[in-house]
N, C-alpha and C positions, 0 to 999 in steps of 0.2 A: 504494500500500500504506500502510495506517495502522499506526503503531507505530514501533519503533526499528530495524526491519529485521533484527533478529537471527533467524537461522534456528534452528528447533528441531532440533538434532542429537541423535541417540540417544546415551545414555550406554552405553558398552560395558563389559561385565564381562569381564575377562581372568582366566582360570583356568589355573593351571599345576599344579594338584593331581594331575591324571592323569600328567603327565610326571614330577613329583616322586615319585609312588607307583611308577611304573615303574623309576625310577633306584634307589629304595630296595629294590625287589624284587630287582634285579640285585645290589646290594651284599649283601643278605641271603643270597643264594644262595652267595656265596663268603666269608661272614663267619666269623670265629673264634667260638668259644663265648663268649668274653668280650664281643664286640661285638654278638652276636645280640640280647640283651634290649633294648638301646637302639634298635637298628634296627627291631625288631618294634614297639616303642612309636611310633617315628617313622612307620612305615608305617601303623599304625592311625590316627594323627592325620591324616595326609595323606588317607587313604581317607575319613575322616569329613568332611573339608572338601570333598571332591569332590562330596558330595551336598547341600551347602548351596545353597538357592535363590538365584537372581540378585538378587531383591529384598532378601534379607538381606545379601548382600555389598555391594550398593549402600548399604543402610542403615547398615552398619558404617562404610563409607568416609565417608558423609555426616556421620555422628556425629563421626568423628575430625576432619573438616575444620571442622565447626561449633564444636567445643569447643577446637580448636587456638588460636583467637584469644582464648580466655578466656571465651567464652559458656558459662554453666552452667545455663540455664533449660530449659524444656520444648523438646524438639527439633523440635516441629511448630509453634512459635510464630512470629509475624511476625519477631521479633528473630532467631530461628534462621535463617530464610530469608535475612534480611539478612546475617547473619554468613557463611552459606554462599556467598552471591553475592560478598561481599567476598573470601573466601578463594579462590573460583573465579570470576573475573569473566566467563569465557566462557559460564557457564550462563545460560540464559534464566530468566525469572521462573517460568514453568511447570515447567521442569526442577527448579529449586531447591525449589519447593513440593512436588513429587512426591518428591524425594529426602529432604526434611525429614520428610515423612510416613513414608517407609520407615524412616528413622532412628528415629523415635518408636515404630515398630512392632516394632523389634528389642529384646527384653527386656534383653539385656545391654548395649545401647548407651546406655541412659538414664543421665544423670549422677547 
């Protein structure tokens, strides 16, 4: 085999929004009138996040990891890929490139 021997492992997106929304619905069912508005708002936010595509979640995560080390340039630049691989050494070059592209594609993730 040619290369550094790193296996390309899939990046898994973990979502708990459905479980959070279910817990909020349960609390809302027995909430007092004073607590109801806050729980309704929290439930709406959780439900909105449940529909976010995996690429956007990965992009947000990658953008946070890229910028955590002080990098503030374009999120799909070579330097961004390098910053991401320094922050997450287990990522292959291919994974880091894909994640940096996904980060650049998320409008709110751009520095």
